Structures are given as structure tokens and as C-alpha cells.
mmJSON file of the N, C-alpha and C atoms, coordinates in Angstrom:
{"data_MODEL":{"atom_site":{
"group_PDB":["ATOM","ATOM","ATOM","ATOM","ATOM","ATOM","ATOM","ATOM","ATOM","ATOM","ATOM","ATOM","ATOM","ATOM","ATOM","ATOM","ATOM","ATOM","ATOM","ATOM","ATOM","ATOM","ATOM","ATOM","ATOM","ATOM","ATOM","ATOM","ATOM","ATOM","ATOM","ATOM","ATOM","ATOM","ATOM","ATOM","ATOM","ATOM","ATOM","ATOM","ATOM","ATOM","ATOM","ATOM","ATOM","ATOM","ATOM","ATOM","ATOM","ATOM","ATOM","ATOM","ATOM","ATOM","ATOM","ATOM","ATOM","ATOM","ATOM","ATOM","ATOM","ATOM","ATOM","ATOM","ATOM","ATOM","ATOM","ATOM","ATOM","ATOM","ATOM","ATOM","ATOM","ATOM","ATOM","ATOM","ATOM","ATOM","ATOM","ATOM","ATOM","ATOM","ATOM","ATOM","ATOM","ATOM","ATOM","ATOM","ATOM","ATOM","ATOM","ATOM","ATOM","ATOM","ATOM","ATOM","ATOM","ATOM","ATOM","ATOM","ATOM","ATOM","ATOM","ATOM","ATOM","ATOM","ATOM","ATOM","ATOM","ATOM","ATOM","ATOM","ATOM","ATOM","ATOM","ATOM","ATOM","ATOM","ATOM","ATOM","ATOM","ATOM","ATOM","ATOM","ATOM","ATOM","ATOM","ATOM","ATOM","ATOM","ATOM","ATOM","ATOM","ATOM","ATOM","ATOM","ATOM","ATOM","ATOM","ATOM","ATOM","ATOM","ATOM","ATOM","ATOM","ATOM","ATOM","ATOM","ATOM","ATOM","ATOM","ATOM","ATOM","ATOM","ATOM","ATOM","ATOM","ATOM","ATOM","ATOM","ATOM","ATOM","ATOM","ATOM","ATOM","ATOM","ATOM","ATOM","ATOM","ATOM","ATOM","ATOM","ATOM","ATOM","ATOM","ATOM","ATOM","ATOM","ATOM","ATOM","ATOM","ATOM","ATOM","ATOM","ATOM","ATOM","ATOM","ATOM","ATOM","ATOM","ATOM","ATOM","ATOM","ATOM","ATOM","ATOM","ATOM","ATOM","ATOM","ATOM","ATOM","ATOM","ATOM","ATOM","ATOM","ATOM","ATOM","ATOM","ATOM","ATOM","ATOM","ATOM","ATOM","ATOM","ATOM","ATOM","ATOM","ATOM","ATOM","ATOM","ATOM","ATOM","ATOM","ATOM","ATOM","ATOM","ATOM","ATOM","ATOM","ATOM","ATOM","ATOM","ATOM","ATOM","ATOM","ATOM","ATOM"],
"id":[1,2,3,4,5,6,7,8,9,10,11,12,13,14,15,16,17,18,19,20,21,22,23,24,25,26,27,28,29,30,31,32,33,34,35,36,37,38,39,40,41,42,43,44,45,46,47,48,49,50,51,52,53,54,55,56,57,58,59,60,61,62,63,64,65,66,67,68,69,70,71,72,73,74,75,76,77,78,79,80,81,82,83,84,85,86,87,88,89,90,91,92,93,94,95,96,97,98,99,100,101,102,103,104,105,106,107,108,109,110,111,112,113,114,115,116,117,118,119,120,121,122,123,124,125,126,127,128,129,130,131,132,133,134,135,136,137,138,139,140,141,142,143,144,145,146,147,148,149,150,151,152,153,154,155,156,157,158,159,160,161,162,163,164,165,166,167,168,169,170,171,172,173,174,175,176,177,178,179,180,181,182,183,184,185,186,187,188,189,190,191,192,193,194,195,196,197,198,199,200,201,202,203,204,205,206,207,208,209,210,211,212,213,214,215,216,217,218,219,220,221,222,223,224,225,226,227,228,229,230,231,232,233,234,235,236,237],
"type_symbol":["N","C","C","N","C","C","N","C","C","N","C","C","N","C","C","N","C","C","N","C","C","N","C","C","N","C","C","N","C","C","N","C","C","N","C","C","N","C","C","N","C","C","N","C","C","N","C","C","N","C","C","N","C","C","N","C","C","N","C","C","N","C","C","N","C","C","N","C","C","N","C","C","N","C","C","N","C","C","N","C","C","N","C","C","N","C","C","N","C","C","N","C","C","N","C","C","N","C","C","N","C","C","N","C","C","N","C","C","N","C","C","N","C","C","N","C","C","N","C","C","N","C","C","N","C","C","N","C","C","N","C","C","N","C","C","N","C","C","N","C","C","N","C","C","N","C","C","N","C","C","N","C","C","N","C","C","N","C","C","N","C","C","N","C","C","N","C","C","N","C","C","N","C","C","N","C","C","N","C","C","N","C","C","N","C","C","N","C","C","N","C","C","N","C","C","N","C","C","N","C","C","N","C","C","N","C","C","N","C","C","N","C","C","N","C","C","N","C","C","N","C","C","N","C","C","N","C","C","N","C","C","N","C","C","N","C","C"],
"label_atom_id":["N","CA","C","N","CA","C","N","CA","C","N","CA","C","N","CA","C","N","CA","C","N","CA","C","N","CA","C","N","CA","C","N","CA","C","N","CA","C","N","CA","C","N","CA","C","N","CA","C","N","CA","C","N","CA","C","N","CA","C","N","CA","C","N","CA","C","N","CA","C","N","CA","C","N","CA","C","N","CA","C","N","CA","C","N","CA","C","N","CA","C","N","CA","C","N","CA","C","N","CA","C","N","CA","C","N","CA","C","N","CA","C","N","CA","C","N","CA","C","N","CA","C","N","CA","C","N","CA","C","N","CA","C","N","CA","C","N","CA","C","N","CA","C","N","CA","C","N","CA","C","N","CA","C","N","CA","C","N","CA","C","N","CA","C","N","CA","C","N","CA","C","N","CA","C","N","CA","C","N","CA","C","N","CA","C","N","CA","C","N","CA","C","N","CA","C","N","CA","C","N","CA","C","N","CA","C","N","CA","C","N","CA","C","N","CA","C","N","CA","C","N","CA","C","N","CA","C","N","CA","C","N","CA","C","N","CA","C","N","CA","C","N","CA","C","N","CA","C","N","CA","C","N","CA","C","N","CA","C","N","CA","C","N","CA","C","N","CA","C","N","CA","C","N","CA","C"],
"label_alt_id":[null,null,null,null,null,null,null,null,null,null,null,null,null,null,null,null,null,null,null,null,null,null,null,null,null,null,null,null,null,null,null,null,null,null,null,null,null,null,null,null,null,null,null,null,null,null,null,null,null,null,null,null,null,null,null,null,null,null,null,null,null,null,null,null,null,null,null,null,null,null,null,null,null,null,null,null,null,null,null,null,null,null,null,null,null,null,null,null,null,null,null,null,null,null,null,null,null,null,null,null,null,null,null,null,null,null,null,null,null,null,null,null,null,null,null,null,null,null,null,null,null,null,null,null,null,null,null,null,null,null,null,null,null,null,null,null,null,null,null,null,null,null,null,null,null,null,null,null,null,null,null,null,null,null,null,null,null,null,null,null,null,null,null,null,null,null,null,null,null,null,null,null,null,null,null,null,null,null,null,null,null,null,null,null,null,null,null,null,null,null,null,null,null,null,null,null,null,null,null,null,null,null,null,null,null,null,null,null,null,null,null,null,null,null,null,null,null,null,null,null,null,null,null,null,null,null,null,null,null,null,null,null,null,null,null,null,null],
"label_comp_id":["MET","MET","MET","THR","THR","THR","GLY","GLY","GLY","GLN","GLN","GLN","ASP","ASP","ASP","ARG","ARG","ARG","PRO","PRO","PRO","THR","THR","THR","ARG","ARG","ARG","GLY","GLY","GLY","GLN","GLN","GLN","THR","THR","THR","THR","THR","THR","ARG","ARG","ARG","GLU","GLU","GLU","GLU","GLU","GLU","LEU","LEU","LEU","GLU","GLU","GLU","MET","MET","MET","HIS","HIS","HIS","LEU","LEU","LEU","ALA","ALA","ALA","GLN","GLN","GLN","ALA","ALA","ALA","LEU","LEU","LEU","THR","THR","THR","ARG","ARG","ARG","CYS","CYS","CYS","GLU","GLU","GLU","SER","SER","SER","ALA","ALA","ALA","VAL","VAL","VAL","VAL","VAL","VAL","ARG","ARG","ARG","ALA","ALA","ALA","HIS","HIS","HIS","LEU","LEU","LEU","GLU","GLU","GLU","ALA","ALA","ALA","ALA","ALA","ALA","LEU","LEU","LEU","LYS","LYS","LYS","ARG","ARG","ARG","CYS","CYS","CYS","ARG","ARG","ARG","THR","THR","THR","LEU","LEU","LEU","PRO","PRO","PRO","PRO","PRO","PRO","THR","THR","THR","PRO","PRO","PRO","LEU","LEU","LEU","VAL","VAL","VAL","GLU","GLU","GLU","CYS","CYS","CYS","PRO","PRO","PRO","VAL","VAL","VAL","CYS","CYS","CYS","GLY","GLY","GLY","ARG","ARG","ARG","THR","THR","THR","GLY","GLY","GLY","LEU","LEU","LEU","PRO","PRO","PRO","GLU","GLU","GLU","ARG","ARG","ARG","ILE","ILE","ILE","GLN","GLN","GLN","MET","MET","MET","HIS","HIS","HIS","ASP","ASP","ASP","CYS","CYS","CYS","PRO","PRO","PRO","GLU","GLU","GLU","ALA","ALA","ALA","GLY","GLY","GLY","ARG","ARG","ARG","ASN","ASN","ASN","HIS","HIS","HIS"],
"label_asym_id":["A","A","A","A","A","A","A","A","A","A","A","A","A","A","A","A","A","A","A","A","A","A","A","A","A","A","A","A","A","A","A","A","A","A","A","A","A","A","A","A","A","A","A","A","A","A","A","A","A","A","A","A","A","A","A","A","A","A","A","A","A","A","A","A","A","A","A","A","A","A","A","A","A","A","A","A","A","A","A","A","A","A","A","A","A","A","A","A","A","A","A","A","A","A","A","A","A","A","A","A","A","A","A","A","A","A","A","A","A","A","A","A","A","A","A","A","A","A","A","A","A","A","A","A","A","A","A","A","A","A","A","A","A","A","A","A","A","A","A","A","A","A","A","A","A","A","A","A","A","A","A","A","A","A","A","A","A","A","A","A","A","A","A","A","A","A","A","A","A","A","A","A","A","A","A","A","A","A","A","A","A","A","A","A","A","A","A","A","A","A","A","A","A","A","A","A","A","A","A","A","A","A","A","A","A","A","A","A","A","A","A","A","A","A","A","A","A","A","A","A","A","A","A","A","A","A","A","A","A","A","A","A","A","A","A","A","A"],
"label_entity_id":["1","1","1","1","1","1","1","1","1","1","1","1","1","1","1","1","1","1","1","1","1","1","1","1","1","1","1","1","1","1","1","1","1","1","1","1","1","1","1","1","1","1","1","1","1","1","1","1","1","1","1","1","1","1","1","1","1","1","1","1","1","1","1","1","1","1","1","1","1","1","1","1","1","1","1","1","1","1","1","1","1","1","1","1","1","1","1","1","1","1","1","1","1","1","1","1","1","1","1","1","1","1","1","1","1","1","1","1","1","1","1","1","1","1","1","1","1","1","1","1","1","1","1","1","1","1","1","1","1","1","1","1","1","1","1","1","1","1","1","1","1","1","1","1","1","1","1","1","1","1","1","1","1","1","1","1","1","1","1","1","1","1","1","1","1","1","1","1","1","1","1","1","1","1","1","1","1","1","1","1","1","1","1","1","1","1","1","1","1","1","1","1","1","1","1","1","1","1","1","1","1","1","1","1","1","1","1","1","1","1","1","1","1","1","1","1","1","1","1","1","1","1","1","1","1","1","1","1","1","1","1","1","1","1","1","1","1"],
"label_seq_id":[1,1,1,2,2,2,3,3,3,4,4,4,5,5,5,6,6,6,7,7,7,8,8,8,9,9,9,10,10,10,11,11,11,12,12,12,13,13,13,14,14,14,15,15,15,16,16,16,17,17,17,18,18,18,19,19,19,20,20,20,21,21,21,22,22,22,23,23,23,24,24,24,25,25,25,26,26,26,27,27,27,28,28,28,29,29,29,30,30,30,31,31,31,32,32,32,33,33,33,34,34,34,35,35,35,36,36,36,37,37,37,38,38,38,39,39,39,40,40,40,41,41,41,42,42,42,43,43,43,44,44,44,45,45,45,46,46,46,47,47,47,48,48,48,49,49,49,50,50,50,51,51,51,52,52,52,53,53,53,54,54,54,55,55,55,56,56,56,57,57,57,58,58,58,59,59,59,60,60,60,61,61,61,62,62,62,63,63,63,64,64,64,65,65,65,66,66,66,67,67,67,68,68,68,69,69,69,70,70,70,71,71,71,72,72,72,73,73,73,74,74,74,75,75,75,76,76,76,77,77,77,78,78,78,79,79,79],
"pdbx_PDB_ins_code":[null,null,null,null,null,null,null,null,null,null,null,null,null,null,null,null,null,null,null,null,null,null,null,null,null,null,null,null,null,null,null,null,null,null,null,null,null,null,null,null,null,null,null,null,null,null,null,null,null,null,null,null,null,null,null,null,null,null,null,null,null,null,null,null,null,null,null,null,null,null,null,null,null,null,null,null,null,null,null,null,null,null,null,null,null,null,null,null,null,null,null,null,null,null,null,null,null,null,null,null,null,null,null,null,null,null,null,null,null,null,null,null,null,null,null,null,null,null,null,null,null,null,null,null,null,null,null,null,null,null,null,null,null,null,null,null,null,null,null,null,null,null,null,null,null,null,null,null,null,null,null,null,null,null,null,null,null,null,null,null,null,null,null,null,null,null,null,null,null,null,null,null,null,null,null,null,null,null,null,null,null,null,null,null,null,null,null,null,null,null,null,null,null,null,null,null,null,null,null,null,null,null,null,null,null,null,null,null,null,null,null,null,null,null,null,null,null,null,null,null,null,null,null,null,null,null,null,null,null,null,null,null,null,null,null,null,null],
"Cartn_x":[-28.832,-27.908,-27.874,-27.93,-28.004,-26.641,-25.627,-24.311,-24.148,-25.167,-25.075,-24.382,-23.556,-22.856,-23.654,-24.596,-25.403,-26.862,-27.742,-29.168,-29.586,-30.687,-31.29,-31.626,-31.463,-31.718,-33.117,-33.181,-34.447,-34.752,-34.014,-34.233,-33.079,-33.418,-32.373,-31.891,-30.783,-30.266,-31.289,-31.936,-32.96,-34.14,-34.585,-35.701,-35.323,-34.092,-33.647,-33.561,-33.042,-32.973,-34.365,-35.301,-36.666,-37.284,-37.039,-37.558,-36.988,-35.681,-35.062,-35.577,-35.753,-36.281,-37.715,-38.516,-39.908,-39.972,-39.113,-39.091,-38.625,-37.64,-37.153,-38.27,-39.094,-40.218,-41.193,-41.388,-42.332,-41.8,-40.491,-39.876,-39.442,-39.616,-39.127,-40.02,-39.383,-40.134,-39.927,-38.894,-38.57,-39.207,-39.861,-40.475,-39.422,-38.28,-37.201,-36.635,-36.398,-35.886,-36.922,-38.203,-39.282,-39.289,-39.126,-39.111,-37.947,-36.787,-35.623,-35.845,-36.397,-36.67,-37.717,-38.757,-39.78,-39.191,-38.315,-37.66,-36.755,-36.03,-35.134,-35.939,-37.042,-37.886,-38.495,-38.946,-39.503,-38.448,-37.232,-36.14,-35.761,-35.741,-35.432,-36.422,-37.688,-38.735,-38.708,-38.012,-37.95,-36.592,-35.716,-34.424,-34.628,-33.757,-33.88,-33.604,-34.124,-33.908,-32.423,-32.057,-30.689,-30.553,-29.51,-29.343,-29.054,-29.547,-29.302,-27.905,-27.333,-26.02,-26.144,-25.15,-25.138,-23.98,-24.238,-23.186,-22.242,-20.94,-20.003,-19.819,-20.25,-20.061,-21.272,-22.472,-23.656,-24.596,-24.413,-25.258,-26.548,-26.797,-28.014,-27.993,-29.151,-29.272,-30.102,-29.681,-30.427,-29.786,-30.301,-29.74,-28.331,-27.425,-26.03,-25.871,-26.591,-26.427,-26.962,-27.942,-28.466,-27.564,-27.007,-26.072,-24.819,-24.362,-23.164,-23.318,-24.536,-24.71,-25.507,-25.767,-26.543,-25.696,-26.367,-25.691,-25.542,-24.368,-24.119,-23.998,-24.868,-24.816,-23.547,-22.927,-21.735,-20.441,-20.494,-19.285,-18.542,-19.267,-18.632,-18.149,-18.52,-18.137,-16.765,-16.063,-14.778,-15.038,-14.587,-14.826,-13.644],
"Cartn_y":[9.213,9.189,10.571,10.615,11.9,12.437,11.595,12.046,12.122,11.726,11.765,10.516,10.684,9.549,8.885,9.592,9.008,9.374,8.69,8.919,10.359,10.735,12.02,12.053,13.193,13.3,12.75,11.838,11.244,9.937,9.601,8.335,7.39,6.131,5.126,4.742,4.051,3.578,2.697,1.838,0.943,1.741,2.757,3.584,4.33,4.815,5.517,4.554,3.341,2.339,2.013,1.784,1.458,2.606,3.844,5.001,5.071,4.852,4.908,3.784,2.597,1.492,1.779,2.299,2.615,3.715,4.718,5.785,5.249,4.366,3.78,2.994,2.312,1.564,2.487,3.688,4.612,5.163,5.089,5.642,4.566,3.332,2.199,1.961,1.747,1.461,0.035,-0.63,-1.987,-3.013,-4.013,-5.08,-5.888,-6.092,-6.851,-6.066,-4.777,-3.934,-3.831,-3.684,-3.618,-4.875,-6.035,-7.291,-7.313,-6.829,-6.785,-5.796,-4.637,-3.647,-4.145,-4.796,-5.346,-6.411,-7.259,-8.288,-7.646,-6.599,-5.911,-5.229,-4.599,-3.939,-4.959,-6.075,-7.14,-7.651,-7.876,-8.354,-7.314,-6.062,-4.972,-4.973,-5.199,-5.164,-6.395,-7.454,-8.66,-8.835,-7.843,-7.938,-8.008,-8.716,-8.754,-7.373,-7.102,-5.795,-5.54,-4.284,-3.881,-3.845,-4.488,-4.456,-3.036,-2.729,-1.423,-1.381,-0.181,0.019,1.1,1.165,2.145,3.111,4.393,5.395,5.143,4.999,4.721,5.898,7.087,8.274,8.54,8.614,8.997,7.842,6.707,5.548,5.514,6.512,6.502,5.278,4.654,3.464,3.774,3.203,3.41,2.696,2.954,2.374,2.923,2.088,2.525,3.853,4.055,5.294,6.507,6.296,7.417,7.738,6.716,6.957,7.641,7.239,7.823,9.332,9.775,11.194,11.954,11.342,12.052,13.114,14.105,15.16,14.676,14.111,13.531,14.648,14.644,15.699,15.636,14.493,14.319,14.631,14.705,14.862,16.161,17.219,18.512,18.712,17.828,17.965,17.377,17.964,17.393,16.452,15.216,14.204,14.141],
"Cartn_z":[18.5,19.61,20.249,21.563,22.245,22.642,22.735,23.149,24.656,25.4,26.86,27.365,28.407,28.994,30.1,30.676,31.735,31.543,32.257,32.051,32.325,31.719,31.995,33.483,34.103,35.54,35.855,36.777,37.164,36.46,35.418,34.715,35.008,35.225,35.361,33.966,33.9,32.624,31.937,32.702,32.146,31.59,32.326,31.854,30.569,30.512,29.311,28.123,28.362,27.301,26.778,27.686,27.282,26.478,26.9,26.186,24.765,24.622,23.3,22.388,22.935,22.138,21.69,22.609,22.273,21.213,21.327,20.321,18.969,18.982,17.735,17.046,17.829,17.251,16.52,17.037,16.396,15.08,14.884,13.672,12.673,13.052,12.262,11.047,9.9,8.679,8.184,8.651,8.208,9.15,8.586,9.39,10.138,9.516,10.162,11.355,11.153,12.237,13.345,12.965,13.969,14.845,14.239,15.002,15.984,15.552,16.443,17.594,17.285,18.325,19.316,18.824,19.716,20.633,20.09,20.909,21.953,21.552,22.497,23.602,23.253,24.25,25.201,24.666,25.511,26.487,25.988,26.847,27.892,27.5,28.432,29.598,29.279,30.314,31.23,30.817,31.652,32.338,32.22,32.898,34.407,35.105,36.564,37.151,38.333,38.948,39.224,39.145,39.47,40.991,41.535,42.988,43.482,44.655,45.254,45.857,45.898,46.515,47.583,48.438,49.52,49.324,49.529,49.47,50.644,50.384,51.473,52.431,52.038,52.873,53.759,53.146,53.922,54.223,53.534,53.785,52.993,52.145,51.326,50.413,50.226,49.402,48.172,47.026,45.797,44.629,43.454,42.239,42.029,41.507,41.357,40.631,39.52,38.767,39.512,40.379,41.168,42.355,42.983,44.091,43.565,42.387,41.791,41.577,41.234,40.945,42.008,43.181,44.199,44.896,45.431,46.185,47.62,47.914,49.225,50.266,51.263,52.271,53.129,53.2,54.022,53.256,51.945,51.134,51.432,51.747,52.003,53.423,54.316,55.725,55.992,56.919,57.358,58.506,58.365,59.411,60.339],
"occupancy":[1.0,1.0,1.0,1.0,1.0,1.0,1.0,1.0,1.0,1.0,1.0,1.0,1.0,1.0,1.0,1.0,1.0,1.0,1.0,1.0,1.0,1.0,1.0,1.0,1.0,1.0,1.0,1.0,1.0,1.0,1.0,1.0,1.0,1.0,1.0,1.0,1.0,1.0,1.0,1.0,1.0,1.0,1.0,1.0,1.0,1.0,1.0,1.0,1.0,1.0,1.0,1.0,1.0,1.0,1.0,1.0,1.0,1.0,1.0,1.0,1.0,1.0,1.0,1.0,1.0,1.0,1.0,1.0,1.0,1.0,1.0,1.0,1.0,1.0,1.0,1.0,1.0,1.0,1.0,1.0,1.0,1.0,1.0,1.0,1.0,1.0,1.0,1.0,1.0,1.0,1.0,1.0,1.0,1.0,1.0,1.0,1.0,1.0,1.0,1.0,1.0,1.0,1.0,1.0,1.0,1.0,1.0,1.0,1.0,1.0,1.0,1.0,1.0,1.0,1.0,1.0,1.0,1.0,1.0,1.0,1.0,1.0,1.0,1.0,1.0,1.0,1.0,1.0,1.0,1.0,1.0,1.0,1.0,1.0,1.0,1.0,1.0,1.0,1.0,1.0,1.0,1.0,1.0,1.0,1.0,1.0,1.0,1.0,1.0,1.0,1.0,1.0,1.0,1.0,1.0,1.0,1.0,1.0,1.0,1.0,1.0,1.0,1.0,1.0,1.0,1.0,1.0,1.0,1.0,1.0,1.0,1.0,1.0,1.0,1.0,1.0,1.0,1.0,1.0,1.0,1.0,1.0,1.0,1.0,1.0,1.0,1.0,1.0,1.0,1.0,1.0,1.0,1.0,1.0,1.0,1.0,1.0,1.0,1.0,1.0,1.0,1.0,1.0,1.0,1.0,1.0,1.0,1.0,1.0,1.0,1.0,1.0,1.0,1.0,1.0,1.0,1.0,1.0,1.0,1.0,1.0,1.0,1.0,1.0,1.0,1.0,1.0,1.0,1.0,1.0,1.0,1.0,1.0,1.0,1.0,1.0,1.0],
"B_iso_or_equiv":[0.0,0.0,0.0,0.0,0.0,0.0,0.0,0.0,0.0,0.0,0.0,0.0,0.0,0.0,0.0,0.0,0.0,0.0,0.0,0.0,0.0,0.0,0.0,0.0,0.0,0.0,0.0,0.0,0.0,0.0,0.0,0.0,0.0,0.0,0.0,0.0,0.0,0.0,0.0,0.0,0.0,0.0,0.0,0.0,0.0,0.0,0.0,0.0,0.0,0.0,0.0,0.0,0.0,0.0,0.0,0.0,0.0,0.0,0.0,0.0,0.0,0.0,0.0,0.0,0.0,0.0,0.0,0.0,0.0,0.0,0.0,0.0,0.0,0.0,0.0,0.0,0.0,0.0,0.0,0.0,0.0,0.0,0.0,0.0,0.0,0.0,0.0,0.0,0.0,0.0,0.0,0.0,0.0,0.0,0.0,0.0,0.0,0.0,0.0,0.0,0.0,0.0,0.0,0.0,0.0,0.0,0.0,0.0,0.0,0.0,0.0,0.0,0.0,0.0,0.0,0.0,0.0,0.0,0.0,0.0,0.0,0.0,0.0,0.0,0.0,0.0,0.0,0.0,0.0,0.0,0.0,0.0,0.0,0.0,0.0,0.0,0.0,0.0,0.0,0.0,0.0,0.0,0.0,0.0,0.0,0.0,0.0,0.0,0.0,0.0,0.0,0.0,0.0,0.0,0.0,0.0,0.0,0.0,0.0,0.0,0.0,0.0,0.0,0.0,0.0,0.0,0.0,0.0,0.0,0.0,0.0,0.0,0.0,0.0,0.0,0.0,0.0,0.0,0.0,0.0,0.0,0.0,0.0,0.0,0.0,0.0,0.0,0.0,0.0,0.0,0.0,0.0,0.0,0.0,0.0,0.0,0.0,0.0,0.0,0.0,0.0,0.0,0.0,0.0,0.0,0.0,0.0,0.0,0.0,0.0,0.0,0.0,0.0,0.0,0.0,0.0,0.0,0.0,0.0,0.0,0.0,0.0,0.0,0.0,0.0,0.0,0.0,0.0,0.0,0.0,0.0,0.0,0.0,0.0,0.0,0.0,0.0],
"pdbx_formal_charge":[null,null,null,null,null,null,null,null,null,null,null,null,null,null,null,null,null,null,null,null,null,null,null,null,null,null,null,null,null,null,null,null,null,null,null,null,null,null,null,null,null,null,null,null,null,null,null,null,null,null,null,null,null,null,null,null,null,null,null,null,null,null,null,null,null,null,null,null,null,null,null,null,null,null,null,null,null,null,null,null,null,null,null,null,null,null,null,null,null,null,null,null,null,null,null,null,null,null,null,null,null,null,null,null,null,null,null,null,null,null,null,null,null,null,null,null,null,null,null,null,null,null,null,null,null,null,null,null,null,null,null,null,null,null,null,null,null,null,null,null,null,null,null,null,null,null,null,null,null,null,null,null,null,null,null,null,null,null,null,null,null,null,null,null,null,null,null,null,null,null,null,null,null,null,null,null,null,null,null,null,null,null,null,null,null,null,null,null,null,null,null,null,null,null,null,null,null,null,null,null,null,null,null,null,null,null,null,null,null,null,null,null,null,null,null,null,null,null,null,null,null,null,null,null,null,null,null,null,null,null,null,null,null,null,null,null,null],
"auth_seq_id":[1,1,1,2,2,2,3,3,3,4,4,4,5,5,5,6,6,6,7,7,7,8,8,8,9,9,9,10,10,10,11,11,11,12,12,12,13,13,13,14,14,14,15,15,15,16,16,16,17,17,17,18,18,18,19,19,19,20,20,20,21,21,21,22,22,22,23,23,23,24,24,24,25,25,25,26,26,26,27,27,27,28,28,28,29,29,29,30,30,30,31,31,31,32,32,32,33,33,33,34,34,34,35,35,35,36,36,36,37,37,37,38,38,38,39,39,39,40,40,40,41,41,41,42,42,42,43,43,43,44,44,44,45,45,45,46,46,46,47,47,47,48,48,48,49,49,49,50,50,50,51,51,51,52,52,52,53,53,53,54,54,54,55,55,55,56,56,56,57,57,57,58,58,58,59,59,59,60,60,60,61,61,61,62,62,62,63,63,63,64,64,64,65,65,65,66,66,66,67,67,67,68,68,68,69,69,69,70,70,70,71,71,71,72,72,72,73,73,73,74,74,74,75,75,75,76,76,76,77,77,77,78,78,78,79,79,79],
"auth_comp_id":["MET","MET","MET","THR","THR","THR","GLY","GLY","GLY","GLN","GLN","GLN","ASP","ASP","ASP","ARG","ARG","ARG","PRO","PRO","PRO","THR","THR","THR","ARG","ARG","ARG","GLY","GLY","GLY","GLN","GLN","GLN","THR","THR","THR","THR","THR","THR","ARG","ARG","ARG","GLU","GLU","GLU","GLU","GLU","GLU","LEU","LEU","LEU","GLU","GLU","GLU","MET","MET","MET","HIS","HIS","HIS","LEU","LEU","LEU","ALA","ALA","ALA","GLN","GLN","GLN","ALA","ALA","ALA","LEU","LEU","LEU","THR","THR","THR","ARG","ARG","ARG","CYS","CYS","CYS","GLU","GLU","GLU","SER","SER","SER","ALA","ALA","ALA","VAL","VAL","VAL","VAL","VAL","VAL","ARG","ARG","ARG","ALA","ALA","ALA","HIS","HIS","HIS","LEU","LEU","LEU","GLU","GLU","GLU","ALA","ALA","ALA","ALA","ALA","ALA","LEU","LEU","LEU","LYS","LYS","LYS","ARG","ARG","ARG","CYS","CYS","CYS","ARG","ARG","ARG","THR","THR","THR","LEU","LEU","LEU","PRO","PRO","PRO","PRO","PRO","PRO","THR","THR","THR","PRO","PRO","PRO","LEU","LEU","LEU","VAL","VAL","VAL","GLU","GLU","GLU","CYS","CYS","CYS","PRO","PRO","PRO","VAL","VAL","VAL","CYS","CYS","CYS","GLY","GLY","GLY","ARG","ARG","ARG","THR","THR","THR","GLY","GLY","GLY","LEU","LEU","LEU","PRO","PRO","PRO","GLU","GLU","GLU","ARG","ARG","ARG","ILE","ILE","ILE","GLN","GLN","GLN","MET","MET","MET","HIS","HIS","HIS","ASP","ASP","ASP","CYS","CYS","CYS","PRO","PRO","PRO","GLU","GLU","GLU","ALA","ALA","ALA","GLY","GLY","GLY","ARG","ARG","ARG","ASN","ASN","ASN","HIS","HIS","HIS"],
"auth_asym_id":["A","A","A","A","A","A","A","A","A","A","A","A","A","A","A","A","A","A","A","A","A","A","A","A","A","A","A","A","A","A","A","A","A","A","A","A","A","A","A","A","A","A","A","A","A","A","A","A","A","A","A","A","A","A","A","A","A","A","A","A","A","A","A","A","A","A","A","A","A","A","A","A","A","A","A","A","A","A","A","A","A","A","A","A","A","A","A","A","A","A","A","A","A","A","A","A","A","A","A","A","A","A","A","A","A","A","A","A","A","A","A","A","A","A","A","A","A","A","A","A","A","A","A","A","A","A","A","A","A","A","A","A","A","A","A","A","A","A","A","A","A","A","A","A","A","A","A","A","A","A","A","A","A","A","A","A","A","A","A","A","A","A","A","A","A","A","A","A","A","A","A","A","A","A","A","A","A","A","A","A","A","A","A","A","A","A","A","A","A","A","A","A","A","A","A","A","A","A","A","A","A","A","A","A","A","A","A","A","A","A","A","A","A","A","A","A","A","A","A","A","A","A","A","A","A","A","A","A","A","A","A","A","A","A","A","A","A"],
"auth_atom_id":["N","CA","C","N","CA","C","N","CA","C","N","CA","C","N","CA","C","N","CA","C","N","CA","C","N","CA","C","N","CA","C","N","CA","C","N","CA","C","N","CA","C","N","CA","C","N","CA","C","N","CA","C","N","CA","C","N","CA","C","N","CA","C","N","CA","C","N","CA","C","N","CA","C","N","CA","C","N","CA","C","N","CA","C","N","CA","C","N","CA","C","N","CA","C","N","CA","C","N","CA","C","N","CA","C","N","CA","C","N","CA","C","N","CA","C","N","CA","C","N","CA","C","N","CA","C","N","CA","C","N","CA","C","N","CA","C","N","CA","C","N","CA","C","N","CA","C","N","CA","C","N","CA","C","N","CA","C","N","CA","C","N","CA","C","N","CA","C","N","CA","C","N","CA","C","N","CA","C","N","CA","C","N","CA","C","N","CA","C","N","CA","C","N","CA","C","N","CA","C","N","CA","C","N","CA","C","N","CA","C","N","CA","C","N","CA","C","N","CA","C","N","CA","C","N","CA","C","N","CA","C","N","CA","C","N","CA","C","N","CA","C","N","CA","C","N","CA","C","N","CA","C","N","CA","C","N","CA","C","N","CA","C","N","CA","C","N","CA","C","N","CA","C","N","CA","C"],
"pdbx_PDB_model_num":[1,1,1,1,1,1,1,1,1,1,1,1,1,1,1,1,1,1,1,1,1,1,1,1,1,1,1,1,1,1,1,1,1,1,1,1,1,1,1,1,1,1,1,1,1,1,1,1,1,1,1,1,1,1,1,1,1,1,1,1,1,1,1,1,1,1,1,1,1,1,1,1,1,1,1,1,1,1,1,1,1,1,1,1,1,1,1,1,1,1,1,1,1,1,1,1,1,1,1,1,1,1,1,1,1,1,1,1,1,1,1,1,1,1,1,1,1,1,1,1,1,1,1,1,1,1,1,1,1,1,1,1,1,1,1,1,1,1,1,1,1,1,1,1,1,1,1,1,1,1,1,1,1,1,1,1,1,1,1,1,1,1,1,1,1,1,1,1,1,1,1,1,1,1,1,1,1,1,1,1,1,1,1,1,1,1,1,1,1,1,1,1,1,1,1,1,1,1,1,1,1,1,1,1,1,1,1,1,1,1,1,1,1,1,1,1,1,1,1,1,1,1,1,1,1,1,1,1,1,1,1,1,1,1,1,1,1]
}}}
């Protein structure tokens, strides 16, 4: 566990999940655990796409976790 609340900069939540599952597979010694991790990784890769959202301030469109942490150019301006 990394203790991070959000994805590493540049990675989506899905990409981070897939990375952690793949790393866990490389360290797994139990056949039962390996089967569960392989099933989880397979399911992760077949999840439907995450819908895009729009920043209510600047209108930029992207994945929710990226819009949440983007540097909005309009946020500092007085409207």
C-alpha cells in the first residue's frame, strides 16, 4: 500500500489499479492468490470506459480524476 489518496501524476485510477495488480502478480507465491489476481486484472482491463467530464470553470474536458487535479487557467481570474 502506498498511502496515496489519488493516482500518481499522469496515471488514471484505472492505470494505477492495473499497475498494482500486475506488480502483485509478480510477487505472488500462492496459486490461489495468483488466480484471483489474474481474474481481477482481466476484469480491470475489460471495464467500460470512464465518461469524460467538463471543468465548470474553464470548460476543459477529461477524465474526472484529471479534471479534479488540473491547473485551471480560469480559477485565479476574477470574473
